[in-house]
PQR file of N, CA, C, O and H, with PARSE charges and radii, in Angstrom:
ATOM      1  N   UNK A   1     -34.162 -20.990  -1.999 -0.4000 1.5000
ATOM      2  CA  UNK A   1     -34.191 -19.525  -1.359 -0.0000 2.0000
ATOM      3  C   UNK A   1     -32.767 -19.151  -0.870  0.5500 1.7000
ATOM      4  O   UNK A   1     -32.080 -19.874  -0.149 -0.5500 1.4000
ATOM      5  N   UNK A   2     -32.426 -17.996  -1.324 -0.4000 1.5000
ATOM      6  CA  UNK A   2     -31.123 -17.425  -0.977 -0.0000 2.0000
ATOM      7  C   UNK A   2     -31.133 -16.718   0.306  0.5500 1.7000
ATOM      8  O   UNK A   2     -32.085 -16.012   0.638 -0.5500 1.4000
ATOM      9  H   UNK A   2     -32.984 -17.409  -1.910  0.4000 1.0000
ATOM     10  N   UNK A   3     -30.004 -16.907   1.097 -0.4000 1.5000
ATOM     11  CA  UNK A   3     -29.998 -16.157   2.351 -0.0000 2.0000
ATOM     12  C   UNK A   3     -29.715 -14.697   2.074  0.5500 1.7000
ATOM     13  O   UNK A   3     -29.040 -14.335   1.111 -0.5500 1.4000
ATOM     14  H   UNK A   3     -29.231 -17.480   0.828  0.4000 1.0000
ATOM     15  N   UNK A   4     -30.278 -13.842   2.988 -0.4000 1.5000
ATOM     16  CA  UNK A   4     -30.160 -12.438   2.868 -0.0000 2.0000
ATOM     17  C   UNK A   4     -28.757 -11.846   3.469  0.5500 1.7000
ATOM     18  O   UNK A   4     -28.708 -11.301   4.572 -0.5500 1.4000
ATOM     19  H   UNK A   4     -30.827 -14.136   3.771  0.4000 1.0000
ATOM     20  N   UNK A   5     -27.686 -12.007   2.663 -0.4000 1.5000
ATOM     21  CA  UNK A   5     -26.478 -11.553   3.185 -0.0000 2.0000
ATOM     22  C   UNK A   5     -25.934 -10.426   2.361  0.5500 1.7000
ATOM     23  O   UNK A   5     -25.964 -10.493   1.132 -0.5500 1.4000
ATOM     24  H   UNK A   5     -27.726 -12.449   1.767  0.4000 1.0000
ATOM     25  N   UNK A   6     -25.423  -9.365   3.010 -0.4000 1.5000
ATOM     26  CA  UNK A   6     -24.875  -8.289   2.170 -0.0000 2.0000
ATOM     27  C   UNK A   6     -23.585  -8.705   1.686  0.5500 1.7000
ATOM     28  O   UNK A   6     -22.739  -9.214   2.421 -0.5500 1.4000
ATOM     29  H   UNK A   6     -25.399  -9.311   4.008  0.4000 1.0000
ATOM     30  N   UNK A   7     -23.411  -8.478   0.349 -0.4000 1.5000
ATOM     31  CA  UNK A   7     -22.097  -8.747  -0.141 -0.0000 2.0000
ATOM     32  C   UNK A   7     -21.127  -7.531   0.003  0.5500 1.7000
ATOM     33  O   UNK A   7     -21.569  -6.405  -0.226 -0.5500 1.4000
ATOM     34  H   UNK A   7     -24.098  -8.065  -0.249  0.4000 1.0000
ATOM     35  N   UNK A   8     -20.000  -7.683   0.321 -0.4000 1.5000
ATOM     36  CA  UNK A   8     -19.146  -6.611   0.495 -0.0000 2.0000
ATOM     37  C   UNK A   8     -18.215  -6.276  -0.660  0.5500 1.7000
ATOM     38  O   UNK A   8     -17.580  -7.150  -1.251 -0.5500 1.4000
ATOM     39  H   UNK A   8     -19.641  -8.598   0.506  0.4000 1.0000
ATOM     40  N   UNK A   9     -18.154  -5.015  -0.955 -0.4000 1.5000
ATOM     41  CA  UNK A   9     -17.271  -4.673  -2.071 -0.0000 2.0000
ATOM     42  C   UNK A   9     -15.872  -4.710  -1.805  0.5500 1.7000
ATOM     43  O   UNK A   9     -15.050  -4.581  -2.713 -0.5500 1.4000
ATOM     44  H   UNK A   9     -18.669  -4.305  -0.475  0.4000 1.0000
ATOM     45  N   UNK A  10     -15.517  -4.899  -0.475 -0.4000 1.5000
ATOM     46  CA  UNK A  10     -14.062  -4.860  -0.166 -0.0000 2.0000
ATOM     47  C   UNK A  10     -13.453  -6.313  -0.384  0.5500 1.7000
ATOM     48  O   UNK A  10     -13.834  -7.248   0.320 -0.5500 1.4000
ATOM     49  H   UNK A  10     -16.184  -5.004   0.262  0.4000 1.0000
ATOM     50  N   UNK A  11     -12.610  -6.457  -1.260 -0.4000 1.5000
ATOM     51  CA  UNK A  11     -11.928  -7.800  -1.507 -0.0000 2.0000
ATOM     52  C   UNK A  11     -10.491  -7.744  -1.073  0.5500 1.7000
ATOM     53  O   UNK A  11      -9.822  -6.715  -0.977 -0.5500 1.4000
ATOM     54  H   UNK A  11     -12.301  -5.698  -1.832  0.4000 1.0000
ATOM     55  N   UNK A  12     -10.117  -8.909  -0.835 -0.4000 1.5000
ATOM     56  CA  UNK A  12      -8.684  -9.091  -0.504 -0.0000 2.0000
ATOM     57  C   UNK A  12      -7.680  -8.558  -1.581  0.5500 1.7000
ATOM     58  O   UNK A  12      -6.608  -8.019  -1.307 -0.5500 1.4000
ATOM     59  H   UNK A  12     -10.661  -9.744  -0.914  0.4000 1.0000
ATOM     60  N   UNK A  13      -8.189  -8.787  -2.902 -0.4000 1.5000
ATOM     61  CA  UNK A  13      -7.348  -8.374  -4.014 -0.0000 2.0000
ATOM     62  C   UNK A  13      -7.145  -6.896  -4.092  0.5500 1.7000
ATOM     63  O   UNK A  13      -6.067  -6.396  -4.414 -0.5500 1.4000
ATOM     64  H   UNK A  13      -9.060  -9.225  -3.125  0.4000 1.0000
ATOM     65  N   UNK A  14      -8.293  -6.163  -3.763 -0.4000 1.5000
ATOM     66  CA  UNK A  14      -8.183  -4.732  -3.883 -0.0000 2.0000
ATOM     67  C   UNK A  14      -7.247  -4.143  -2.724  0.5500 1.7000
ATOM     68  O   UNK A  14      -6.458  -3.223  -2.938 -0.5500 1.4000
ATOM     69  H   UNK A  14      -9.169  -6.569  -3.502  0.4000 1.0000
ATOM     70  N   UNK A  15      -7.402  -4.733  -1.524 -0.4000 1.5000
ATOM     71  CA  UNK A  15      -6.494  -4.286  -0.413 -0.0000 2.0000
ATOM     72  C   UNK A  15      -5.055  -4.514  -0.594  0.5500 1.7000
ATOM     73  O   UNK A  15      -4.186  -3.721  -0.229 -0.5500 1.4000
ATOM     74  H   UNK A  15      -8.043  -5.481  -1.350  0.4000 1.0000
ATOM     75  N   UNK A  16      -4.832  -5.724  -1.223 -0.4000 1.5000
ATOM     76  CA  UNK A  16      -3.421  -6.144  -1.414 -0.0000 2.0000
ATOM     77  C   UNK A  16      -2.831  -5.342  -2.677  0.5500 1.7000
ATOM     78  O   UNK A  16      -1.624  -5.101  -2.702 -0.5500 1.4000
ATOM     79  H   UNK A  16      -5.538  -6.367  -1.520  0.4000 1.0000
ATOM     80  N   UNK A  17      -3.605  -4.959  -3.644 -0.4000 1.5000
ATOM     81  CA  UNK A  17      -3.232  -4.140  -4.694 -0.0000 2.0000
ATOM     82  C   UNK A  17      -2.867  -2.725  -4.216  0.5500 1.7000
ATOM     83  O   UNK A  17      -1.866  -2.100  -4.567 -0.5500 1.4000
ATOM     84  H   UNK A  17      -4.586  -5.155  -3.624  0.4000 1.0000
ATOM     85  N   UNK A  18      -3.821  -2.307  -3.365 -0.4000 1.5000
ATOM     86  CA  UNK A  18      -3.436  -0.917  -2.907 -0.0000 2.0000
ATOM     87  C   UNK A  18      -2.133  -0.918  -2.003  0.5500 1.7000
ATOM     88  O   UNK A  18      -1.318   0.000  -2.097 -0.5500 1.4000
ATOM     89  H   UNK A  18      -4.634  -2.814  -3.079  0.4000 1.0000
ATOM     90  N   UNK A  19      -1.965  -1.951  -1.142 -0.4000 1.5000
ATOM     91  CA  UNK A  19      -0.771  -2.040  -0.513 -0.0000 2.0000
ATOM     92  C   UNK A  19       0.541  -2.208  -1.230  0.5500 1.7000
ATOM     93  O   UNK A  19       1.565  -1.643  -0.848 -0.5500 1.4000
ATOM     94  H   UNK A  19      -2.627  -2.697  -1.065  0.4000 1.0000
ATOM     95  N   UNK A  20       0.483  -3.019  -2.307 -0.4000 1.5000
ATOM     96  CA  UNK A  20       1.669  -3.154  -3.231 -0.0000 2.0000
ATOM     97  C   UNK A  20       1.821  -1.846  -4.090  0.5500 1.7000
ATOM     98  O   UNK A  20       2.950  -1.469  -4.403 -0.5500 1.4000
ATOM     99  H   UNK A  20      -0.350  -3.478  -2.618  0.4000 1.0000
ATOM    100  N   UNK A  21       0.741  -1.172  -4.461 -0.4000 1.5000
ATOM    101  CA  UNK A  21       0.926  -0.005  -5.279 -0.0000 2.0000
ATOM    102  C   UNK A  21       1.567   1.133  -4.471  0.5500 1.7000
ATOM    103  O   UNK A  21       2.373   1.919  -4.970 -0.5500 1.4000
ATOM    104  H   UNK A  21      -0.177  -1.478  -4.207  0.4000 1.0000
ATOM    105  N   UNK A  22       1.153   1.173  -3.166 -0.4000 1.5000
ATOM    106  CA  UNK A  22       1.837   2.165  -2.256 -0.0000 2.0000
ATOM    107  C   UNK A  22       3.285   1.862  -1.960  0.5500 1.7000
ATOM    108  O   UNK A  22       4.148   2.731  -1.833 -0.5500 1.4000
ATOM    109  H   UNK A  22       0.499   0.535  -2.760  0.4000 1.0000
ATOM    110  N   UNK A  23       3.480   0.579  -1.861 -0.4000 1.5000
ATOM    111  CA  UNK A  23       4.838   0.127  -1.655 -0.0000 2.0000
ATOM    112  C   UNK A  23       5.755   0.360  -2.831  0.5500 1.7000
ATOM    113  O   UNK A  23       6.877   0.839  -2.666 -0.5500 1.4000
ATOM    114  H   UNK A  23       2.779  -0.127  -1.964  0.4000 1.0000
ATOM    115  N   UNK A  24       5.307   0.041  -3.965 -0.4000 1.5000
ATOM    116  CA  UNK A  24       6.056   0.222  -5.199 -0.0000 2.0000
ATOM    117  C   UNK A  24       6.290   1.710  -5.498  0.5500 1.7000
ATOM    118  O   UNK A  24       7.372   2.085  -5.949 -0.5500 1.4000
ATOM    119  H   UNK A  24       4.396  -0.348  -4.099  0.4000 1.0000
ATOM    120  N   UNK A  25       5.241   2.593  -5.240 -0.4000 1.5000
ATOM    121  CA  UNK A  25       5.389   3.998  -5.453 -0.0000 2.0000
ATOM    122  C   UNK A  25       6.538   4.582  -4.549  0.5500 1.7000
ATOM    123  O   UNK A  25       7.390   5.354  -4.986 -0.5500 1.4000
ATOM    124  H   UNK A  25       4.362   2.288  -4.874  0.4000 1.0000
ATOM    125  N   UNK A  26       6.482   4.141  -3.249 -0.4000 1.5000
ATOM    126  CA  UNK A  26       7.519   4.568  -2.256 -0.0000 2.0000
ATOM    127  C   UNK A  26       8.902   4.065  -2.685  0.5500 1.7000
ATOM    128  O   UNK A  26       9.881   4.790  -2.510 -0.5500 1.4000
ATOM    129  H   UNK A  26       5.790   3.513  -2.894  0.4000 1.0000
ATOM    130  N   UNK A  27       9.014   2.902  -3.219 -0.4000 1.5000
ATOM    131  CA  UNK A  27      10.295   2.362  -3.718 -0.0000 2.0000
ATOM    132  C   UNK A  27      10.749   3.130  -4.937  0.5500 1.7000
ATOM    133  O   UNK A  27      11.939   3.417  -5.070 -0.5500 1.4000
ATOM    134  H   UNK A  27       8.218   2.313  -3.361  0.4000 1.0000
ATOM    135  N   UNK A  28       9.899   3.449  -5.770 -0.4000 1.5000
ATOM    136  CA  UNK A  28      10.147   4.166  -6.970 -0.0000 2.0000
ATOM    137  C   UNK A  28      10.722   5.571  -6.737  0.5500 1.7000
ATOM    138  O   UNK A  28      11.719   5.965  -7.343 -0.5500 1.4000
ATOM    139  H   UNK A  28       8.933   3.216  -5.662  0.4000 1.0000
ATOM    140  N   UNK A  29      10.050   6.320  -5.827 -0.4000 1.5000
ATOM    141  CA  UNK A  29      10.337   7.553  -5.359 -0.0000 2.0000
ATOM    142  C   UNK A  29      11.792   7.445  -4.628  0.5500 1.7000
ATOM    143  O   UNK A  29      12.724   8.210  -4.875 -0.5500 1.4000
ATOM    144  H   UNK A  29       9.241   6.000  -5.334  0.4000 1.0000
ATOM    145  N   UNK A  30      11.832   6.525  -3.822 -0.4000 1.5000
ATOM    146  CA  UNK A  30      13.206   6.219  -3.102 -0.0000 2.0000
ATOM    147  C   UNK A  30      14.385   5.999  -4.017  0.5500 1.7000
ATOM    148  O   UNK A  30      15.479   6.509  -3.772 -0.5500 1.4000
ATOM    149  H   UNK A  30      11.075   5.904  -3.622  0.4000 1.0000
ATOM    150  N   UNK A  31      14.174   5.277  -5.023 -0.4000 1.5000
ATOM    151  CA  UNK A  31      15.236   4.959  -6.046 -0.0000 2.0000
ATOM    152  C   UNK A  31      15.612   6.207  -6.867  0.5500 1.7000
ATOM    153  O   UNK A  31      16.765   6.459  -7.218 -0.5500 1.4000
ATOM    154  H   UNK A  31      13.285   4.863  -5.222  0.4000 1.0000
ATOM    155  N   UNK A  32      14.632   6.895  -7.115 -0.4000 1.5000
ATOM    156  CA  UNK A  32      14.927   8.206  -7.959 -0.0000 2.0000
ATOM    157  C   UNK A  32      15.661   9.166  -7.013  0.5500 1.7000
ATOM    158  O   UNK A  32      16.612   9.805  -7.463 -0.5500 1.4000
ATOM    159  H   UNK A  32      13.696   6.691  -6.829  0.4000 1.0000
ATOM    160  N   UNK A  33      15.283   9.311  -5.728 -0.4000 1.5000
ATOM    161  CA  UNK A  33      16.027  10.233  -4.868 -0.0000 2.0000
ATOM    162  C   UNK A  33      17.407   9.742  -4.623  0.5500 1.7000
ATOM    163  O   UNK A  33      18.383  10.489  -4.559 -0.5500 1.4000
ATOM    164  H   UNK A  33      14.510   8.792  -5.363  0.4000 1.0000
ATOM    165  N   UNK A  34      17.445   8.356  -4.479 -0.4000 1.5000
ATOM    166  CA  UNK A  34      18.783   7.733  -4.234 -0.0000 2.0000
ATOM    167  C   UNK A  34      19.718   7.901  -5.363  0.5500 1.7000
ATOM    168  O   UNK A  34      20.909   8.152  -5.177 -0.5500 1.4000
ATOM    169  H   UNK A  34      16.652   7.749  -4.530  0.4000 1.0000
ATOM    170  N   UNK A  35      19.153   7.756  -6.613 -0.4000 1.5000
ATOM    171  CA  UNK A  35      19.859   7.934  -7.825 -0.0000 2.0000
ATOM    172  C   UNK A  35      20.455   9.441  -8.047  0.5500 1.7000
ATOM    173  O   UNK A  35      21.551   9.694  -8.547 -0.5500 1.4000
ATOM    174  H   UNK A  35      18.185   7.552  -6.764  0.4000 1.0000
ATOM    175  N   UNK A  36      19.524  10.361  -7.580 -0.4000 1.5000
ATOM    176  CA  UNK A  36      19.942  11.756  -7.605 -0.0000 2.0000
ATOM    177  C   UNK A  36      21.144  11.983  -6.587  0.5500 1.7000
ATOM    178  O   UNK A  36      22.074  12.740  -6.867 -0.5500 1.4000
ATOM    179  H   UNK A  36      18.634  10.156  -7.174  0.4000 1.0000
ATOM    180  N   UNK A  37      21.072  11.315  -5.445 -0.4000 1.5000
ATOM    181  CA  UNK A  37      22.060  11.449  -4.463 -0.0000 2.0000
ATOM    182  C   UNK A  37      23.295  10.580  -4.638  0.5500 1.7000
ATOM    183  O   UNK A  37      24.292  10.705  -3.926 -0.5500 1.4000
ATOM    184  H   UNK A  37      20.317  10.701  -5.217  0.4000 1.0000
ATOM    185  N   UNK A  38      23.178   9.675  -5.642 -0.4000 1.5000
ATOM    186  CA  UNK A  38      24.458   8.738  -5.978 -0.0000 2.0000
ATOM    187  C   UNK A  38      24.440   7.431  -5.670  0.5500 1.7000
ATOM    188  O   UNK A  38      25.449   6.766  -5.903 -0.5500 1.4000
ATOM    189  H   UNK A  38      22.369   9.573  -6.220  0.4000 1.0000
ATOM    190  N   UNK A  39      23.333   6.849  -5.114 -0.4000 1.5000
ATOM    191  CA  UNK A  39      23.244   5.425  -4.695 -0.0000 2.0000
ATOM    192  C   UNK A  39      21.812   5.014  -4.770  0.5500 1.7000
ATOM    193  O   UNK A  39      21.110   5.031  -3.759 -0.5500 1.4000
ATOM    194  H   UNK A  39      22.513   7.389  -4.925  0.4000 1.0000
ATOM    195  N   UNK A  40      21.314   4.613  -6.038 -0.4000 1.5000
ATOM    196  CA  UNK A  40      19.964   4.187  -6.150 -0.0000 2.0000
ATOM    197  C   UNK A  40      19.606   3.016  -5.340  0.5500 1.7000
ATOM    198  O   UNK A  40      18.450   2.967  -4.918 -0.5500 1.4000
ATOM    199  H   UNK A  40      21.884   4.599  -6.859  0.4000 1.0000
ATOM    200  N   UNK A  41      20.467   2.009  -5.041 -0.4000 1.5000
ATOM    201  CA  UNK A  41      20.062   0.932  -4.269 -0.0000 2.0000
ATOM    202  C   UNK A  41      19.800   1.299  -2.774  0.5500 1.7000
ATOM    203  O   UNK A  41      18.955   0.670  -2.137 -0.5500 1.4000
ATOM    204  H   UNK A  41      21.406   2.048  -5.383  0.4000 1.0000
ATOM    205  N   UNK A  42      20.495   2.279  -2.229 -0.4000 1.5000
ATOM    206  CA  UNK A  42      20.259   2.713  -0.867 -0.0000 2.0000
ATOM    207  C   UNK A  42      18.931   3.487  -0.832  0.5500 1.7000
ATOM    208  O   UNK A  42      18.228   3.457   0.178 -0.5500 1.4000
ATOM    209  H   UNK A  42      21.181   2.790  -2.747  0.4000 1.0000
ATOM    210  N   UNK A  43      18.584   4.178  -1.929 -0.4000 1.5000
ATOM    211  CA  UNK A  43      17.235   4.863  -2.021 -0.0000 2.0000
ATOM    212  C   UNK A  43      16.145   3.883  -2.127  0.5500 1.7000
ATOM    213  O   UNK A  43      15.073   4.106  -1.566 -0.5500 1.4000
ATOM    214  H   UNK A  43      19.155   4.202  -2.749  0.4000 1.0000
ATOM    215  N   UNK A  44      16.351   2.784  -2.828 -0.4000 1.5000
ATOM    216  CA  UNK A  44      15.347   1.753  -3.085 -0.0000 2.0000
ATOM    217  C   UNK A  44      15.034   1.105  -1.773  0.5500 1.7000
ATOM    218  O   UNK A  44      13.869   0.860  -1.459 -0.5500 1.4000
ATOM    219  H   UNK A  44      17.222   2.602  -3.284  0.4000 1.0000
ATOM    220  N   UNK A  45      16.140   0.798  -0.933 -0.4000 1.5000
ATOM    221  CA  UNK A  45      15.998   0.211   0.320 -0.0000 2.0000
ATOM    222  C   UNK A  45      15.114   1.162   1.359  0.5500 1.7000
ATOM    223  O   UNK A  45      14.166   0.738   2.021 -0.5500 1.4000
ATOM    224  H   UNK A  45      17.086   0.997  -1.188  0.4000 1.0000
ATOM    225  N   UNK A  46      15.576   2.441   1.373 -0.4000 1.5000
ATOM    226  CA  UNK A  46      14.932   3.443   2.219 -0.0000 2.0000
ATOM    227  C   UNK A  46      13.427   3.503   1.764  0.5500 1.7000
ATOM    228  O   UNK A  46      12.534   3.446   2.610 -0.5500 1.4000
ATOM    229  H   UNK A  46      16.346   2.784   0.836  0.4000 1.0000
ATOM    230  N   UNK A  47      13.157   3.615   0.455 -0.4000 1.5000
ATOM    231  CA  UNK A  47      11.711   3.526  -0.008 -0.0000 2.0000
ATOM    232  C   UNK A  47      11.047   2.422   0.384  0.5500 1.7000
ATOM    233  O   UNK A  47       9.876   2.544   0.742 -0.5500 1.4000
ATOM    234  H   UNK A  47      13.882   3.661  -0.232  0.4000 1.0000
ATOM    235  N   UNK A  48      11.621   1.263   0.384 -0.4000 1.5000
ATOM    236  CA  UNK A  48      10.889   0.050   0.910 -0.0000 2.0000
ATOM    237  C   UNK A  48      10.618   0.153   2.312  0.5500 1.7000
ATOM    238  O   UNK A  48       9.504  -0.200   2.701 -0.5500 1.4000
ATOM    239  H   UNK A  48      12.573   1.164   0.093  0.4000 1.0000
ATOM    240  N   UNK A  49      11.464   0.582   3.136 -0.4000 1.5000
ATOM    241  CA  UNK A  49      11.390   0.777   4.544 -0.0000 2.0000
ATOM    242  C   UNK A  49      10.175   1.806   4.868  0.5500 1.7000
ATOM    243  O   UNK A  49       9.366   1.620   5.777 -0.5500 1.4000
ATOM    244  H   UNK A  49      12.369   0.868   2.821  0.4000 1.0000
ATOM    245  N   UNK A  50      10.172   2.845   4.047 -0.4000 1.5000
ATOM    246  CA  UNK A  50       9.141   3.911   4.398 -0.0000 2.0000
ATOM    247  C   UNK A  50       7.753   3.332   3.670  0.5500 1.7000
ATOM    248  O   UNK A  50       6.641   3.615   4.117 -0.5500 1.4000
ATOM    249  H   UNK A  50      10.829   2.996   3.309  0.4000 1.0000
ATOM    250  N   UNK A  51       7.932   2.565   2.602 -0.4000 1.5000
ATOM    251  CA  UNK A  51       6.641   2.158   1.934 -0.0000 2.0000
ATOM    252  C   UNK A  51       5.815   1.225   2.696  0.5500 1.7000
ATOM    253  O   UNK A  51       4.596   1.218   2.531 -0.5500 1.4000
ATOM    254  H   UNK A  51       8.835   2.335   2.239  0.4000 1.0000
ATOM    255  N   UNK A  52       6.416   0.403   3.551 -0.4000 1.5000
ATOM    256  CA  UNK A  52       5.642  -0.585   4.305 -0.0000 2.0000
ATOM    257  C   UNK A  52       4.556   0.010   5.122  0.5500 1.7000
ATOM    258  O   UNK A  52       3.372  -0.297   4.979 -0.5500 1.4000
ATOM    259  H   UNK A  52       7.407   0.408   3.685  0.4000 1.0000
ATOM    260  N   UNK A  53       5.035   0.948   6.060 -0.4000 1.5000
ATOM    261  CA  UNK A  53       3.932   1.695   6.966 -0.0000 2.0000
ATOM    262  C   UNK A  53       3.021   2.599   6.070  0.5500 1.7000
ATOM    263  O   UNK A  53       1.879   2.855   6.452 -0.5500 1.4000
ATOM    264  H   UNK A  53       5.997   1.198   6.177  0.4000 1.0000
ATOM    265  N   UNK A  54       3.511   3.099   4.864 -0.4000 1.5000
ATOM    266  CA  UNK A  54       2.702   4.021   4.102 -0.0000 2.0000
ATOM    267  C   UNK A  54       1.728   3.167   3.354  0.5500 1.7000
ATOM    268  O   UNK A  54       0.647   3.693   3.087 -0.5500 1.4000
ATOM    269  H   UNK A  54       4.439   2.892   4.554  0.4000 1.0000
ATOM    270  N   UNK A  55       1.947   1.875   2.955 -0.4000 1.5000
ATOM    271  CA  UNK A  55       1.017   1.155   2.364 -0.0000 2.0000
ATOM    272  C   UNK A  55      -0.008   0.670   3.396  0.5500 1.7000
ATOM    273  O   UNK A  55      -1.205   0.642   3.111 -0.5500 1.4000
ATOM    274  H   UNK A  55       2.825   1.448   3.172  0.4000 1.0000
ATOM    275  N   UNK A  56       0.426   0.311   4.519 -0.4000 1.5000
ATOM    276  CA  UNK A  56      -0.524  -0.084   5.664 -0.0000 2.0000
ATOM    277  C   UNK A  56      -1.558   1.028   6.012  0.5500 1.7000
ATOM    278  O   UNK A  56      -2.739   0.789   6.264 -0.5500 1.4000
ATOM    279  H   UNK A  56       1.398   0.334   4.751  0.4000 1.0000
ATOM    280  N   UNK A  57      -0.956   2.352   5.998 -0.4000 1.5000
ATOM    281  CA  UNK A  57      -1.812   3.543   6.286 -0.0000 2.0000
ATOM    282  C   UNK A  57      -2.764   3.734   4.989  0.5500 1.7000
ATOM    283  O   UNK A  57      -3.902   4.162   5.180 -0.5500 1.4000
ATOM    284  H   UNK A  57       0.003   2.546   5.793  0.4000 1.0000
ATOM    285  N   UNK A  58      -2.406   3.483   3.904 -0.4000 1.5000
ATOM    286  CA  UNK A  58      -3.192   3.656   2.727 -0.0000 2.0000
ATOM    287  C   UNK A  58      -4.396   2.661   2.757  0.5500 1.7000
ATOM    288  O   UNK A  58      -5.520   3.055   2.447 -0.5500 1.4000
ATOM    289  H   UNK A  58      -1.481   3.135   3.750  0.4000 1.0000
ATOM    290  N   UNK A  59      -4.172   1.437   3.111 -0.4000 1.5000
ATOM    291  CA  UNK A  59      -5.164   0.447   3.294 -0.0000 2.0000
ATOM    292  C   UNK A  59      -6.045   0.891   4.384  0.5500 1.7000
ATOM    293  O   UNK A  59      -7.251   0.941   4.144 -0.5500 1.4000
ATOM    294  H   UNK A  59      -3.259   1.117   3.363  0.4000 1.0000
ATOM    295  N   UNK A  60      -5.636   1.202   5.481 -0.4000 1.5000
ATOM    296  CA  UNK A  60      -6.418   1.573   6.619 -0.0000 2.0000
ATOM    297  C   UNK A  60      -7.359   2.838   6.233  0.5500 1.7000
ATOM    298  O   UNK A  60      -8.555   2.868   6.523 -0.5500 1.4000
ATOM    299  H   UNK A  60      -4.656   1.162   5.675  0.4000 1.0000
ATOM    300  N   UNK A  61      -6.748   3.778   5.611 -0.4000 1.5000
ATOM    301  CA  UNK A  61      -7.533   4.962   5.254 -0.0000 2.0000
ATOM    302  C   UNK A  61      -8.660   4.660   4.295  0.5500 1.7000
ATOM    303  O   UNK A  61      -9.765   5.196   4.381 -0.5500 1.4000
ATOM    304  H   UNK A  61      -5.777   3.754   5.375  0.4000 1.0000
ATOM    305  N   UNK A  62      -8.305   3.721   3.322 -0.4000 1.5000
ATOM    306  CA  UNK A  62      -9.333   3.224   2.321 -0.0000 2.0000
ATOM    307  C   UNK A  62     -10.533   2.487   2.979  0.5500 1.7000
ATOM    308  O   UNK A  62     -11.702   2.699   2.657 -0.5500 1.4000
ATOM    309  H   UNK A  62      -7.407   3.285   3.252  0.4000 1.0000
ATOM    310  N   UNK A  63     -10.146   1.624   3.907 -0.4000 1.5000
ATOM    311  CA  UNK A  63     -11.149   0.715   4.578 -0.0000 2.0000
ATOM    312  C   UNK A  63     -11.398   0.976   6.034  0.5500 1.7000
ATOM    313  O   UNK A  63     -11.672   0.053   6.801 -0.5500 1.4000
ATOM    314  H   UNK A  63      -9.196   1.452   4.168  0.4000 1.0000
ATOM    315  N   UNK A  64     -11.302   2.262   6.433 -0.4000 1.5000
ATOM    316  CA  UNK A  64     -11.414   2.556   7.854 -0.0000 2.0000
ATOM    317  C   UNK A  64     -12.765   2.357   8.401  0.5500 1.7000
ATOM    318  O   UNK A  64     -12.907   2.009   9.573 -0.5500 1.4000
ATOM    319  H   UNK A  64     -11.079   3.011   5.810  0.4000 1.0000
ATOM    320  N   UNK A  65     -13.844   2.574   7.557 -0.4000 1.5000
ATOM    321  CA  UNK A  65     -15.152   2.201   7.894 -0.0000 2.0000
ATOM    322  C   UNK A  65     -15.353   0.778   8.163  0.5500 1.7000
ATOM    323  O   UNK A  65     -16.106   0.449   9.079 -0.5500 1.4000
ATOM    324  H   UNK A  65     -13.729   2.857   6.605  0.4000 1.0000
ATOM    325  N   UNK A  66     -14.750  -0.100   7.449 -0.4000 1.5000
ATOM    326  CA  UNK A  66     -14.838  -1.500   7.668 -0.0000 2.0000
ATOM    327  C   UNK A  66     -14.137  -1.877   8.871  0.5500 1.7000
ATOM    328  O   UNK A  66     -14.562  -2.845   9.502 -0.5500 1.4000
ATOM    329  H   UNK A  66     -14.138   0.167   6.705  0.4000 1.0000
ATOM    330  N   UNK A  67     -13.028  -1.191   9.312 -0.4000 1.5000
ATOM    331  CA  UNK A  67     -12.441  -1.609  10.484 -0.0000 2.0000
ATOM    332  C   UNK A  67     -13.076  -1.033  11.721  0.5500 1.7000
ATOM    333  O   UNK A  67     -12.893  -1.580  12.808 -0.5500 1.4000
ATOM    334  H   UNK A  67     -12.682  -0.405   8.799  0.4000 1.0000
ATOM    335  N   UNK A  68     -13.814   0.046  11.600 -0.4000 1.5000
ATOM    336  CA  UNK A  68     -14.488   0.640  12.722 -0.0000 2.0000
ATOM    337  C   UNK A  68     -15.739  -0.163  13.131  0.5500 1.7000
ATOM    338  O   UNK A  68     -16.222  -0.014  14.254 -0.5500 1.4000
ATOM    339  H   UNK A  68     -13.962   0.491  10.717  0.4000 1.0000
ATOM    340  N   UNK A  69     -16.256  -0.994  12.248 -0.4000 1.5000
ATOM    341  CA  UNK A  69     -17.262  -1.987  12.614 -0.0000 2.0000
ATOM    342  C   UNK A  69     -18.583  -1.402  11.916  0.5500 1.7000
ATOM    343  O   UNK A  69     -19.654  -2.001  12.021 -0.5500 1.4000
ATOM    344  H   UNK A  69     -15.865  -1.115  11.335  0.4000 1.0000
TER
END
């Protein structure tokens, strides 16, 4: 007899993929803007700094119902 447990569609792999995707997108945009301004490594760094909280926000917005209980 199987226990009646609800399986959750939320997996660690999808949350980490969303986090890394948002971080990578922010780094890419930062590198492009930095390249246009003359220093793509600085733009990449700024994109990474902006991408960390942006990724966390993206994960929160995707899974906010899960965090609210």
